[in-house]
C-alpha positions as a Markdown table, in Angstrom:
| # | Residue | x | y | z |
|---|---|---|---|---|
| 1 | Met | -0.8 | 18.1 | 9.5 |
| 2 | Thr | 0.5 | 21.0 | 7.1 |
| 3 | Glu | -1.9 | 22.7 | 4.8 |
| 4 | Asp | -1.7 | 21.7 | 1.2 |
| 5 | Met | 0.3 | 18.8 | 1.7 |
| 6 | Tyr | -0.1 | 15.7 | -0.4 |
| 7 | Ser | 2.0 | 12.8 | -1.8 |
| 8 | Val | 1.5 | 11.4 | -5.0 |
| 9 | Lys | 2.0 | 7.5 | -5.8 |
| 10 | Pro | 1.2 | 5.8 | -9.1 |
| 11 | Leu | -1.0 | 2.9 | -9.3 |
| 12 | Pro | -0.6 | 0.9 | -12.8 |
| 13 | Ala | -3.4 | -0.3 | -14.7 |
| 14 | Phe | -4.0 | -2.1 | -17.9 |
| 15 | Thr | -0.7 | -2.3 | -19.7 |
| 16 | Asp | 0.4 | 1.5 | -19.6 |
| 17 | Asn | -2.0 | 3.5 | -17.6 |
| 18 | Tyr | -1.3 | 5.1 | -14.3 |
| 19 | Ile | -4.2 | 5.8 | -12.0 |
| 20 | Trp | -2.8 | 8.5 | -9.7 |
| 21 | Leu | -3.5 | 8.3 | -5.8 |
| 22 | Leu | -3.4 | 11.5 | -4.2 |
| 23 | Glu | -2.7 | 10.9 | -0.4 |
| 24 | Thr | -2.6 | 13.1 | 3.2 |
| 25 | Ser | -0.5 | 12.1 | 6.1 |
| 26 | Asp | -3.6 | 11.0 | 8.0 |
| 27 | Gly | -4.9 | 8.6 | 5.1 |
| 28 | Arg | -7.1 | 10.6 | 3.1 |
| 29 | Cys | -7.2 | 10.2 | -0.4 |
| 30 | Ala | -8.5 | 10.8 | -4.1 |
| 31 | Val | -8.0 | 9.0 | -7.0 |
| 32 | Val | -7.2 | 10.7 | -10.9 |
| 33 | Asp | -8.7 | 8.9 | -14.1 |
| 34 | Pro | -9.2 | 5.3 | -12.8 |
| 35 | Gly | -9.3 | 3.4 | -15.6 |
| 36 | Glu | -10.1 | 0.3 | -13.7 |
| 37 | Ala | -11.2 | -0.4 | -10.0 |
| 38 | Gly | -9.2 | -3.1 | -9.1 |
| 39 | Pro | -5.9 | -1.3 | -8.3 |
| 40 | Val | -7.6 | 1.5 | -6.4 |
| 41 | Leu | -9.8 | -0.5 | -4.5 |
| 42 | Ala | -7.0 | -3.0 | -3.6 |
| 43 | Glu | -4.7 | -0.2 | -2.3 |
| 44 | Leu | -7.7 | 1.3 | -0.4 |
| 45 | Asp | -8.4 | -1.8 | 1.3 |
| 46 | Ser | -4.7 | -2.6 | 2.0 |
| 47 | Arg | -4.0 | 0.3 | 3.8 |
| 48 | Asn | -7.2 | 1.5 | 5.0 |
| 49 | Leu | -7.5 | 4.7 | 3.2 |
| 50 | Lys | -10.5 | 6.8 | 3.0 |
| 51 | Leu | -11.3 | 7.8 | -0.3 |
| 52 | Glu | -12.7 | 11.5 | -0.5 |
| 53 | Ala | -13.1 | 12.2 | -4.5 |
| 54 | Ile | -12.6 | 11.0 | -7.8 |
| 55 | Leu | -10.8 | 13.3 | -10.7 |
| 56 | Leu | -11.4 | 13.0 | -14.2 |
| 57 | Thr | -9.6 | 14.5 | -17.0 |
| 58 | His | -11.5 | 13.3 | -20.1 |
| 59 | His | -14.1 | 10.8 | -20.5 |
| 60 | His | -12.2 | 7.8 | -22.6 |
| 61 | Arg | -12.8 | 4.5 | -20.8 |
| 62 | Asp | -9.5 | 3.8 | -20.0 |
| 63 | His | -9.4 | 6.6 | -17.7 |
| 64 | Thr | -13.2 | 6.5 | -16.3 |
| 65 | Gly | -13.9 | 2.8 | -16.4 |
| 66 | Gly | -13.4 | 1.8 | -12.8 |
| 67 | Val | -15.5 | 4.8 | -11.6 |
| 68 | Ala | -18.8 | 2.8 | -11.3 |
| 69 | Asp | -17.1 | 0.0 | -9.1 |
| 70 | Ile | -15.7 | 2.2 | -6.7 |
| 71 | Leu | -18.9 | 4.4 | -6.0 |
| 72 | Ala | -20.4 | 1.3 | -5.3 |
| 73 | Arg | -18.2 | 1.0 | -2.1 |
| 74 | Phe | -16.9 | 4.5 | -1.7 |
| 75 | Pro | -20.1 | 7.0 | -2.9 |
| 76 | Val | -17.6 | 10.0 | -3.2 |
| 77 | Pro | -17.9 | 13.0 | -5.3 |
| 78 | Val | -16.8 | 12.6 | -9.0 |
| 79 | Tyr | -15.2 | 15.7 | -10.6 |
| 80 | Gly | -14.8 | 16.3 | -14.3 |
| 81 | Ser | -15.6 | 18.7 | -17.0 |
| 82 | Ala | -19.0 | 20.6 | -17.5 |
| 83 | Asp | -18.6 | 19.2 | -21.2 |
| 84 | Ser | -18.3 | 15.7 | -20.5 |
| 85 | Lys | -21.0 | 13.1 | -21.1 |
| 86 | Val | -19.8 | 10.9 | -18.4 |
| 87 | Ser | -22.4 | 10.0 | -16.3 |
| 88 | Ser | -21.1 | 9.7 | -12.9 |
| 89 | Ile | -19.8 | 13.3 | -12.9 |
| 90 | Asn | -21.9 | 15.1 | -9.9 |
| 91 | His | -19.2 | 18.1 | -10.0 |
| 92 | Phe | -19.0 | 20.2 | -12.9 |
| 93 | Leu | -15.9 | 21.9 | -13.8 |
| 94 | Arg | -15.3 | 25.1 | -16.3 |
| 95 | Asp | -11.6 | 26.5 | -17.0 |
| 96 | Gly | -10.2 | 28.4 | -14.5 |
| 97 | Glu | -12.3 | 27.6 | -11.4 |
| 98 | His | -10.9 | 26.2 | -8.2 |
| 99 | Ile | -11.7 | 23.4 | -5.9 |
| 100 | Arg | -10.5 | 22.1 | -2.8 |
| 101 | Ile | -9.1 | 18.4 | -2.3 |
| 102 | Leu | -7.6 | 17.2 | 0.6 |
| 103 | Asp | -7.0 | 20.5 | 2.0 |
| 104 | Thr | -5.4 | 21.6 | -1.2 |
| 105 | Glu | -6.7 | 24.1 | -3.9 |
| 106 | Phe | -6.7 | 22.7 | -7.6 |
| 107 | Arg | -7.3 | 25.3 | -10.5 |
| 108 | Ile | -9.1 | 23.8 | -13.5 |
| 109 | Leu | -7.3 | 24.2 | -17.0 |
| 110 | Ala | -9.6 | 23.4 | -20.1 |
| 111 | Ile | -7.2 | 22.1 | -22.4 |
| 112 | Pro | -9.3 | 20.1 | -25.6 |
| 113 | Gly | -7.8 | 18.7 | -28.6 |
| 114 | His | -7.3 | 15.3 | -27.5 |
| 115 | Thr | -10.8 | 15.5 | -26.5 |
| 116 | Leu | -13.1 | 18.2 | -26.6 |
| 117 | Asp | -13.9 | 17.6 | -22.9 |
| 118 | His | -10.5 | 17.1 | -21.8 |
| 119 | Ile | -9.4 | 19.0 | -18.6 |
| 120 | Ala | -6.3 | 19.0 | -15.8 |
| 121 | Phe | -6.4 | 19.8 | -12.2 |
| 122 | Tyr | -3.0 | 21.7 | -11.1 |
| 123 | Ser | -2.2 | 22.6 | -7.7 |
| 124 | Glu | 0.7 | 25.1 | -6.3 |
| 125 | Ala | 1.9 | 23.3 | -3.0 |
| 126 | Pro | 3.6 | 21.5 | -1.5 |
| 127 | Val | 5.3 | 21.8 | -5.2 |
| 128 | Pro | 3.4 | 22.7 | -8.4 |
| 129 | Arg | 1.7 | 19.7 | -9.9 |
| 130 | Leu | 0.0 | 18.9 | -12.7 |
| 131 | Phe | -2.6 | 16.0 | -13.5 |
| 132 | Cys | -2.8 | 16.3 | -17.3 |
| 133 | Gly | -4.3 | 13.0 | -18.5 |
| 134 | Asp | -3.9 | 12.6 | -22.2 |
| 135 | Thr | -2.8 | 16.2 | -23.6 |
| 136 | Leu | 0.8 | 16.3 | -22.3 |
| 137 | Phe | 2.9 | 13.3 | -22.2 |
| 138 | Ala | 6.6 | 12.7 | -21.0 |
| 139 | Gly | 8.6 | 13.8 | -24.4 |
| 140 | Gly | 5.0 | 13.9 | -26.4 |
| 141 | Cys | 1.4 | 14.4 | -26.4 |
| 142 | Gly | -2.0 | 12.7 | -26.7 |
| 143 | Arg | -3.4 | 12.0 | -30.7 |
| 144 | Leu | -6.2 | 14.3 | -31.9 |
| 145 | Phe | -9.3 | 12.2 | -31.5 |
| 146 | Glu | -11.8 | 15.0 | -31.4 |
| 147 | Gly | -10.1 | 18.4 | -31.2 |
| 148 | Thr | -8.1 | 20.6 | -34.3 |
| 149 | Pro | -4.2 | 20.8 | -34.3 |
| 150 | Glu | -5.0 | 24.5 | -33.3 |
| 151 | Gln | -6.9 | 23.7 | -30.2 |
| 152 | Met | -4.3 | 21.0 | -29.3 |
| 153 | Tyr | -1.4 | 23.5 | -29.9 |
| 154 | Arg | -3.0 | 26.5 | -27.7 |
| 155 | Ser | -3.6 | 23.9 | -25.1 |
| 156 | Leu | 0.0 | 22.8 | -24.8 |
| 157 | Glu | 1.0 | 26.4 | -24.8 |
| 158 | Lys | -1.1 | 26.9 | -21.8 |
| 159 | Leu | 0.5 | 23.8 | -20.0 |
| 160 | Ala | 3.9 | 24.9 | -21.1 |
| 161 | Gly | 3.4 | 28.5 | -19.5 |
| 162 | Leu | 3.2 | 26.7 | -16.0 |
| 163 | Pro | 6.5 | 27.4 | -13.5 |
| 164 | Asp | 9.6 | 25.3 | -14.3 |
| 165 | Ala | 9.2 | 23.2 | -11.3 |
| 166 | Thr | 5.6 | 21.7 | -12.5 |
| 167 | Glu | 5.8 | 18.0 | -11.6 |
| 168 | Val | 3.8 | 16.6 | -14.8 |
| 169 | Tyr | 1.6 | 13.8 | -14.1 |
| 170 | Cys | 0.4 | 12.4 | -16.9 |
| 171 | Ala | -1.5 | 9.1 | -17.6 |
| 172 | His | 0.5 | 6.4 | -19.5 |
| 173 | Glu | 4.3 | 5.2 | -19.8 |
| 174 | Tyr | 4.7 | 6.5 | -23.5 |
| 175 | Thr | 7.7 | 8.1 | -22.7 |
| 176 | Leu | 10.6 | 5.9 | -24.5 |
| 177 | Ser | 8.3 | 5.5 | -27.4 |
| 178 | Asn | 7.9 | 9.7 | -27.6 |
| 179 | Leu | 11.8 | 10.1 | -26.9 |
| 180 | Arg | 12.4 | 8.0 | -29.8 |
| 181 | Phe | 10.6 | 9.7 | -32.1 |
| 182 | Ala | 11.6 | 13.1 | -31.1 |
| 183 | Leu | 15.5 | 11.8 | -31.8 |
| 184 | Ser | 14.1 | 10.8 | -35.1 |
| 185 | Leu | 13.5 | 14.4 | -35.5 |
| 186 | Glu | 16.5 | 15.8 | -33.8 |
| 187 | Pro | 19.3 | 12.5 | -34.2 |
| 188 | Glu | 22.1 | 14.9 | -32.9 |
| 189 | Asn | 20.2 | 16.3 | -29.8 |
| 190 | Pro | 22.6 | 15.3 | -26.6 |
| 191 | Leu | 19.6 | 16.8 | -24.5 |
| 192 | Leu | 17.3 | 14.0 | -25.9 |
| 193 | Gln | 20.1 | 11.3 | -26.1 |
| 194 | Glu | 20.9 | 11.8 | -22.4 |
| 195 | Arg | 16.9 | 12.0 | -21.6 |
| 196 | Leu | 16.4 | 8.4 | -23.4 |
| 197 | Ala | 19.7 | 6.7 | -21.3 |
| 198 | Gln | 18.1 | 8.0 | -18.2 |
| 199 | Cys | 14.4 | 7.0 | -19.0 |
| 200 | Glu | 15.7 | 3.4 | -20.1 |
| 201 | Asp | 17.7 | 3.1 | -17.3 |
| 202 | Leu | 14.7 | 3.4 | -15.1 |
| 203 | Arg | 12.6 | 1.2 | -17.3 |
| 204 | Ser | 15.1 | -1.7 | -17.2 |
| 205 | Arg | 14.4 | -1.6 | -13.4 |
| 206 | Gln | 10.6 | -1.3 | -13.7 |
| 207 | Gln | 10.5 | 2.2 | -12.6 |
| 208 | Pro | 8.0 | 4.4 | -13.8 |
| 209 | Thr | 9.5 | 7.7 | -16.0 |
| 210 | Leu | 6.9 | 10.1 | -14.6 |
| 211 | Pro | 6.4 | 12.5 | -12.9 |
| 212 | Ser | 8.2 | 14.6 | -15.4 |
| 213 | Arg | 8.8 | 18.3 | -15.0 |
| 214 | Met | 8.0 | 21.3 | -17.2 |
| 215 | Asp | 11.0 | 22.7 | -17.4 |
| 216 | Leu | 12.3 | 19.0 | -19.0 |
| 217 | Glu | 9.5 | 19.4 | -21.2 |
| 218 | Arg | 9.8 | 22.8 | -22.4 |
| 219 | Ala | 13.3 | 21.8 | -23.2 |
| 220 | Thr | 13.0 | 18.4 | -24.9 |
| 221 | Asn | 9.4 | 18.1 | -25.8 |
| 222 | Pro | 9.0 | 18.5 | -29.9 |
| 223 | Phe | 5.1 | 19.2 | -29.3 |
| 224 | Leu | 6.4 | 22.1 | -27.2 |
| 225 | Arg | 9.0 | 23.3 | -29.4 |
| 226 | Cys | 7.2 | 23.9 | -32.3 |
| 227 | His | 8.7 | 27.2 | -32.5 |
| 228 | Glu | 12.0 | 26.2 | -32.8 |
| 229 | Ala | 14.2 | 25.9 | -35.9 |
| 230 | Pro | 15.1 | 22.2 | -35.8 |
| 231 | Leu | 11.4 | 21.0 | -35.6 |
| 232 | Gln | 10.4 | 23.6 | -38.4 |
| 233 | Asp | 13.3 | 22.4 | -40.5 |
| 234 | Ala | 12.0 | 18.5 | -39.3 |
| 235 | Ala | 8.5 | 19.1 | -40.8 |
| 236 | Lys | 9.6 | 20.6 | -43.7 |
| 237 | Arg | 11.8 | 17.8 | -44.5 |
| 238 | Ser | 8.7 | 15.7 | -44.4 |
| 239 | Gly | 6.9 | 17.8 | -47.0 |
| 240 | Ala | 4.9 | 20.3 | -44.9 |
| 241 | Ser | 4.7 | 23.6 | -45.9 |
| 242 | Ala | 5.0 | 24.8 | -42.3 |
| 243 | Asn | 4.0 | 28.0 | -42.5 |
| 244 | Ser | 2.8 | 28.4 | -38.7 |
| 245 | Val | 3.7 | 27.0 | -35.5 |
| 246 | Val | 0.2 | 25.3 | -35.8 |
| 247 | Asp | 1.1 | 23.9 | -39.2 |
| 248 | Val | 4.6 | 22.8 | -37.6 |
| 249 | Phe | 2.8 | 20.9 | -35.0 |
| 250 | Ala | 0.3 | 19.2 | -37.0 |
| 251 | Gln | 2.8 | 18.0 | -39.3 |
| 252 | Ile | 4.9 | 16.8 | -36.5 |
| 253 | Arg | 2.0 | 15.2 | -35.0 |
| 254 | Arg | 0.9 | 13.3 | -38.1 |
| 255 | Leu | 4.5 | 12.2 | -38.4 |
| 256 | Lys | 4.3 | 10.7 | -34.7 |
| 257 | Asp | 0.7 | 8.7 | -35.5 |
| 258 | Asn | 3.0 | 6.9 | -38.1 |
| 259 | Phe | 6.3 | 6.4 | -36.1 |
C-alpha cells in the first residue's frame, strides 16, 4: 500500500450531518465526528472494516453522540481537543501538533469560534484534505455559540490559508442554504449563480455537495471575502458600521442567523 493513501466516504446521519469515514485499501479505517453510532457500525459490519481511531472536531452532541456505543464494540483511541470536556477523549490535541492515523500525518489546527474547543484535522497526502467540523461550511460558516467574531474570523483566515487544492470536508449538508444567502448579498455574482446551479443539480440527484475545495471557498464564500468591497457594501447597506473586516464578518454572520 502506498504510504499516506486513504479514501473518504460520507456516512449520512440525522437529517443533514455527515460522518466522514477514512479508509485504507487494506480495510483499516477511522471516523470523524460520529454523532450517532448506527451508520458507523452498519458500515463496519457490512464491509468487515477494522476501526483504528475516532477523531472529534468539537463537543456538540451531533458530533460525539455515537462515540460511547462505538467504543463498546471497538475500543479504539479517541482524538480531540485538549480544551474539550468530552469524557471519551483519551488523546488530547493542541494547535500545531501532528498525529499519525492510517499511515497518514495529520496536523491539528485550533479553530475556535463555533465552540472554544473546536479543532480541525489537516492532511497533505494523497491530496490536501481538511476535516473542519462546523467552522467552515461549503459557502458558509458555523454559528458563534461560544467564541467571538474576532476568534471565528481568525480561524477562518487560518483555514483560508491552506492550499487551493485542499478538499474541504465539513460536517453538514448546508450548502444550498448557504449559497442562497450568499446570493442575497450579491445577486448578480455569476460565480455564485453557477455554483448554486451545480449544487442544486447534485442535491436533485441526492448527491452530496461535499467535499468543497479551498480555492472555490475563497472565490465564493462570503465569510472568506469580508475584505472585498461587495461584502463590505452589503454589510453597510444593512446598517453596520463595517469599520473593519471583523465588523463586516460579524454583521454578515448576524444576517445569516436571521436568513
